[in-house]
C-alpha positions as CSV (number, residue, x, y, z in Angstrom):
1,M,4.6,-17.9,18.9
2,K,2.0,-15.5,18.6
3,N,-0.8,-16.3,15.4
4,I,-0.8,-12.9,12.8
5,I,-3.0,-12.5,9.6
6,V,-1.6,-10.6,6.8
7,T,-4.8,-10.2,4.3
8,G,-3.1,-8.9,0.3
9,G,0.3,-10.4,2.2
10,S,1.5,-11.3,-1.3
11,G,1.1,-7.3,-2.5
12,F,3.9,-5.0,-2.2
13,I,3.2,-3.8,1.3
14,G,1.8,-6.6,2.3
15,S,5.1,-9.1,1.3
16,N,7.3,-6.3,3.0
17,L,5.0,-6.3,6.3
18,V,4.8,-10.5,5.9
19,N,9.0,-10.4,5.9
20,F,9.0,-7.6,9.1
21,L,6.7,-9.9,10.7
22,I,8.4,-13.5,10.5
23,R,12.1,-11.4,11.6
24,K,10.1,-10.7,14.9
25,N,9.1,-14.3,15.5
26,F,5.3,-14.0,14.8
27,F,3.9,-16.8,13.1
28,V,2.3,-15.2,10.4
29,I,-0.6,-16.9,8.0
30,N,-1.2,-14.8,4.6
31,L,-4.3,-14.4,3.1
32,D,-4.2,-13.5,-0.8
33,K,-6.0,-14.4,-3.8
34,L,-3.0,-13.8,-6.1
35,T,-3.8,-10.8,-8.3
36,Y,-1.9,-10.0,-11.6
37,S,0.1,-7.3,-9.1
38,S,0.7,-11.0,-6.1
39,N,4.7,-11.2,-5.7
40,K,4.9,-14.5,-6.5
41,Y,9.0,-14.4,-7.2
42,K,11.1,-16.4,-5.7
43,D,8.4,-17.0,-2.2
44,K,11.1,-16.6,0.3
45,F,8.9,-17.4,3.4
46,I,7.9,-20.6,1.5
47,N,10.6,-22.5,4.1
48,R,10.2,-20.8,6.9
49,K,8.3,-22.7,10.0
50,N,6.4,-19.5,11.5
51,Y,4.7,-19.1,7.5
52,K,2.1,-20.0,6.1
53,F,-0.4,-19.2,3.1
54,I,-4.0,-19.8,2.3
55,K,-4.9,-18.6,-1.5
56,I,-8.2,-17.0,-0.7
57,D,-10.4,-13.8,-1.6
58,I,-11.2,-11.4,1.7
59,A,-14.9,-11.3,0.1
60,N,-15.5,-15.0,1.2
61,K,-16.9,-14.4,4.4
62,N,-17.3,-17.9,5.1
63,G,-13.6,-18.9,3.9
64,I,-11.8,-16.4,6.1
65,T,-14.3,-16.9,8.9
66,S,-12.8,-20.9,9.0
67,V,-9.3,-19.4,8.4
68,I,-9.3,-16.6,11.5
69,K,-11.3,-19.1,13.5
70,K,-8.8,-21.8,13.7
71,F,-5.5,-20.1,14.0
72,K,-7.2,-17.1,16.7
73,P,-4.5,-14.8,15.6
74,K,-4.0,-12.3,17.8
75,A,-3.9,-8.9,15.3
76,I,-5.2,-9.0,11.2
77,F,-3.5,-6.6,9.2
78,N,-5.7,-5.9,5.9
79,L,-4.1,-4.9,3.1
80,A,-5.9,-6.8,0.6
81,A,-6.7,-4.3,-1.4
82,E,-6.8,-3.0,-5.4
83,T,-5.0,0.2,-5.8
84,H,-3.8,1.8,-9.1
85,V,-5.7,4.5,-9.3
86,D,-5.8,4.4,-13.0
87,R,-6.7,1.0,-13.1
88,S,-9.7,1.8,-11.1
89,I,-11.1,4.7,-13.8
90,D,-10.9,2.1,-16.4
91,N,-12.8,-0.4,-14.1
92,P,-14.5,0.2,-11.0
93,K,-15.9,-2.9,-10.2
94,N,-13.0,-4.6,-9.2
95,F,-11.9,-2.3,-6.6
96,I,-15.7,-2.2,-5.2
97,H,-15.5,-6.0,-4.7
98,S,-12.2,-5.8,-3.0
99,N,-12.0,-2.7,-0.9
100,L,-15.4,-2.2,-0.2
101,I,-17.1,-5.8,-0.1
102,G,-14.0,-7.6,0.9
103,T,-13.9,-5.3,4.0
104,F,-17.2,-5.8,4.8
105,S,-17.0,-9.3,4.6
106,L,-14.0,-9.3,7.2
107,L,-15.9,-7.2,9.1
108,E,-18.9,-9.7,9.2
109,S,-16.5,-12.8,10.1
110,L,-15.0,-10.7,13.1
111,R,-18.5,-9.5,14.1
112,Y,-19.5,-13.2,14.4
113,L,-15.9,-14.8,16.2
114,K,-16.7,-11.8,18.7
115,K,-19.8,-13.5,19.8
116,K,-17.1,-17.2,20.2
117,N,-14.5,-15.4,22.2
118,I,-12.5,-14.7,19.2
119,R,-11.4,-11.2,18.9
120,P,-8.6,-10.4,17.3
121,K,-7.2,-6.5,16.9
122,L,-7.7,-5.3,13.2
123,I,-5.1,-2.9,11.8
124,H,-7.2,-1.5,8.8
125,I,-4.6,0.2,6.2
126,S,-6.0,3.0,4.0
127,T,-4.4,5.9,2.3
128,D,-3.5,9.5,1.8
129,E,-6.0,9.6,-0.7
130,V,-9.4,9.7,1.1
131,Y,-8.3,13.5,2.1
132,G,-8.6,14.2,-1.7
133,D,-6.6,17.5,-3.1
134,I,-4.8,19.0,-0.1
135,K,-4.2,22.9,-0.5
136,K,-0.7,24.2,-0.3
137,G,0.5,24.8,3.2
138,I,-1.8,22.7,5.0
139,R,-1.2,18.9,6.1
140,S,-4.2,16.8,6.5
141,S,-4.9,15.6,10.2
142,E,-6.5,12.4,11.0
143,N,-9.7,14.6,11.7
144,H,-9.6,16.5,8.1
145,R,-13.1,15.5,6.1
146,Y,-13.3,12.8,3.4
147,E,-13.1,13.9,-0.1
148,P,-11.8,11.2,-2.2
149,S,-11.7,12.0,-5.6
150,S,-11.3,8.3,-7.7
151,P,-12.9,5.4,-7.6
152,Y,-9.6,3.7,-6.1
153,S,-10.2,6.0,-3.0
154,A,-14.0,6.4,-2.6
155,S,-13.9,2.7,-2.1
156,K,-11.1,3.0,0.2
157,A,-13.0,5.7,2.0
158,G,-16.3,4.0,2.2
159,A,-13.8,0.6,3.8
160,D,-12.8,3.5,6.4
161,H,-16.6,4.5,7.2
162,L,-17.4,0.6,7.5
163,V,-14.8,0.3,9.8
164,K,-15.0,2.7,12.0
165,S,-19.4,2.1,11.9
166,Y,-18.3,-1.5,13.2
167,V,-15.9,-0.3,15.8
168,R,-18.6,2.2,17.3
169,T,-22.1,-0.6,16.8
170,Y,-20.4,-3.6,17.4
171,K,-17.5,-2.9,19.5
172,L,-15.0,-4.5,17.6
173,N,-11.5,-3.9,18.3
174,A,-9.9,-1.8,15.1
175,V,-7.6,1.3,14.1
176,I,-7.0,2.3,10.5
177,S,-4.1,3.9,9.3
178,N,-3.7,6.2,6.4
179,C,-0.2,6.2,5.0
180,C,1.3,8.5,2.3
181,N,3.0,7.0,-1.6
182,N,5.3,4.1,-0.4
183,Y,7.9,2.9,-2.1
184,G,10.7,-0.1,-2.1
185,P,11.3,-3.7,-2.9
186,Y,9.0,-5.9,-4.6
187,Q,6.7,-3.0,-6.0
188,Y,4.7,-3.6,-9.2
189,P,5.7,-1.6,-11.9
190,E,2.6,-0.2,-12.8
191,K,3.6,2.4,-10.1
192,L,5.6,5.8,-10.5
193,I,8.9,5.0,-9.1
194,P,9.1,1.2,-10.2
195,K,7.9,2.3,-13.5
196,M,10.5,5.2,-13.8
197,I,12.8,2.3,-13.2
198,T,11.9,-0.1,-15.3
199,N,12.0,2.0,-17.9
200,I,15.0,3.2,-17.4
201,F,16.6,0.0,-17.6
202,N,14.6,-1.3,-20.8
203,N,15.3,2.2,-22.2
204,K,11.9,3.7,-22.5
205,E,10.3,6.9,-22.6
206,L,9.8,8.2,-18.5
207,P,6.3,9.4,-19.2
208,V,4.9,12.4,-16.8
209,Y,0.9,13.5,-16.1
210,A,0.3,16.8,-17.3
211,K,3.3,19.1,-16.6
212,G,4.5,16.9,-13.3
213,F,3.3,19.5,-11.0
214,N,1.4,17.1,-8.9
215,S,3.1,16.7,-5.5
216,R,2.8,13.9,-3.6
217,E,4.5,12.4,-0.2
218,W,7.3,9.3,0.1
219,I,8.0,7.0,2.6
220,H,10.4,3.5,2.6
221,V,7.5,0.7,3.0
222,E,9.9,-0.3,5.7
223,D,9.4,2.6,7.3
224,H,5.5,2.1,7.4
225,C,5.6,-1.6,8.4
226,A,7.7,-0.3,11.4
227,A,4.7,2.0,11.9
228,L,1.7,-0.6,11.7
229,F,3.9,-2.8,14.1
230,K,3.4,0.6,16.3
231,L,-0.5,0.0,15.7
232,Y,-0.6,-3.1,16.5
233,L,1.1,-2.7,19.9
234,K,-0.4,0.7,21.3
235,G,-3.2,1.5,18.6
236,R,-6.3,3.0,20.3
237,N,-9.7,1.3,19.1
238,G,-11.4,3.2,16.8
239,E,-8.6,5.9,16.1
240,N,-7.3,7.3,12.8
241,Y,-3.5,7.0,12.6
242,N,-1.5,9.1,9.6
243,I,1.5,7.3,8.4
244,G,3.7,10.0,6.9
245,S,7.3,11.3,6.3
246,G,6.8,14.8,5.4
247,I,8.4,14.6,2.3
248,N,6.7,15.8,-0.3
249,L,8.1,16.2,-3.9
250,K,6.8,17.4,-7.2
251,N,6.3,14.3,-9.9
252,L,8.6,16.0,-11.9
253,D,11.3,16.3,-9.5
254,L,11.1,12.7,-7.9
255,V,11.4,11.6,-12.1
256,K,14.7,14.1,-12.4
257,R,16.0,13.0,-9.1
258,I,16.0,9.2,-9.8
259,I,17.9,9.5,-13.5
260,K,20.7,11.6,-11.6
261,I,20.6,8.9,-9.1
262,C,21.2,6.1,-11.7
263,R,23.8,8.2,-13.5
264,D,25.4,8.6,-10.2
265,M,25.3,4.6,-10.1
266,N,26.9,5.1,-13.9
267,I,23.5,3.4,-15.3
268,K,23.5,3.8,-18.7
269,L,20.7,6.2,-20.3
270,G,19.5,5.3,-23.6
271,N,18.3,7.9,-26.2
272,K,15.0,6.9,-25.7
273,A,14.8,7.0,-21.6
274,R,13.8,10.3,-21.9
275,I,11.2,12.6,-19.9
276,K,7.4,12.6,-22.0
277,F,4.7,15.0,-20.9
278,V,1.4,12.8,-21.3
279,K,-2.5,13.4,-21.0
280,D,-3.1,14.0,-17.6
281,R,-5.4,11.2,-15.9
282,P,-9.1,12.2,-15.1
283,G,-9.8,13.4,-11.7
284,H,-6.0,13.8,-10.8
285,D,-5.7,15.6,-7.6
286,F,-3.1,18.4,-7.2
287,R,-1.8,17.4,-4.1
288,Y,-1.3,15.2,-0.7
289,A,0.1,15.7,2.3
290,L,-0.1,14.5,6.1
291,D,0.4,16.1,9.3
292,N,2.3,12.6,11.4
293,R,2.3,14.3,14.7
294,K,-0.1,11.9,15.9
295,M,2.3,9.0,15.5
296,K,5.4,11.3,16.5
297,K,3.7,12.1,19.6
298,K,1.9,8.9,20.9
299,F,4.6,6.7,19.8
300,N,7.6,7.9,19.4
301,W,7.7,6.5,16.2
302,K,9.5,8.4,13.1
303,P,10.7,7.6,9.4
304,K,14.3,6.4,9.5
305,K,15.2,5.8,6.1
306,N,16.4,8.8,4.3
307,F,14.8,9.5,1.1
308,D,17.6,9.7,-1.3
309,E,19.0,6.1,0.4
310,G,16.1,4.7,-0.3
311,L,15.7,5.3,-3.5
312,R,19.5,4.2,-4.3
313,E,18.3,1.0,-2.3
314,T,15.5,0.7,-4.0
315,I,17.2,0.7,-7.7
316,T,20.2,-1.4,-6.6
317,W,17.1,-4.1,-5.4
318,Y,15.6,-4.1,-9.5
319,L,19.1,-4.5,-10.8
320,K,19.6,-7.3,-8.8
321,N,16.3,-8.6,-9.0
322,R,15.9,-8.7,-12.8
323,Q,13.7,-11.9,-12.5
324,F,11.1,-10.1,-10.3
325,L,10.8,-8.0,-13.7
326,K,10.7,-10.7,-16.1
327,N,8.4,-12.5,-14.5
328,I,5.3,-9.5,-15.0
329,S,3.3,-9.4,-17.5
330,K,4.3,-6.7,-19.9
331,K,-0.1,-6.8,-21.0
332,N,-0.4,-5.5,-17.5
333,S,2.3,-3.1,-17.0
334,D,2.9,-1.3,-20.3
335,K,-0.4,0.1,-21.1
336,R,-1.3,3.0,-20.5
337,L,-4.5,3.0,-18.5
338,G,-7.3,5.4,-16.7
339,L,-8.2,7.1,-19.8
340,K,-11.4,5.4,-20.5
341,I,-14.2,8.0,-19.6
């Protein structure tokens, strides 16, 4: 049984990836410091023989080095990161610590362990936001210049550059993935899709920034996990890979689609569960859009999940897992963030 480490394995994408790898019969070591958005709800892996959880900060270089040295994994998926743009506007420091310093510490661990002949493949998970605002009619390829707009995307861009530099300078074995917006089960309700779903359940207003014309590309988290597994198997050292679906929607159209699906599912919309336009986020990028032809051509990969079907399944998951929502602090999920400028 091959060992694989997932950093940030208690987060939204991380917990789904852990589940994916366990089903593939890998022994998965989940390294997570358990922040406010970590998935602590009914740890479905805890009794599995091929799973181990270790509470640790990715920026703890000595601790991370010891874990890698002990388990000698075939690969490390680096998902340990702060992810919410609005929070990065209010408090950039946490994002620099986790996203940049954390990645630096991991790379330093791998640089040291390379001398001990321990050389796991690093799959570093990044974001489409590093490319910045993409003009209509264009989709950003892997060669698109980096133009991050928020402290979040800047911290991720910096981490990407660090990974590239360690590949070239120290000959580490690493690839970088840049993915579009994910949705699916276990996502913390500060993000757009689960925020709309939970507000509908709780008869609350559905806040949409500005006029709702900002465009985002969406992929189901299971399709993302399958793409990351392809990179583990076949990703070439030092290269970037865009993981996108090609499905772009204006935020307003997305919220309207969620409302329609809820009505089709006979989910009652209370009198307060209505769209409300709110003050825009500072520095808000208008459009993200990825060119995913490299993934398709090199690995014969493409997303499988129909978007409306995936949305319906996601809404159903939140309906059946109300306890997941009850365990979330309202202090961390209800308050509007990203206005401290």
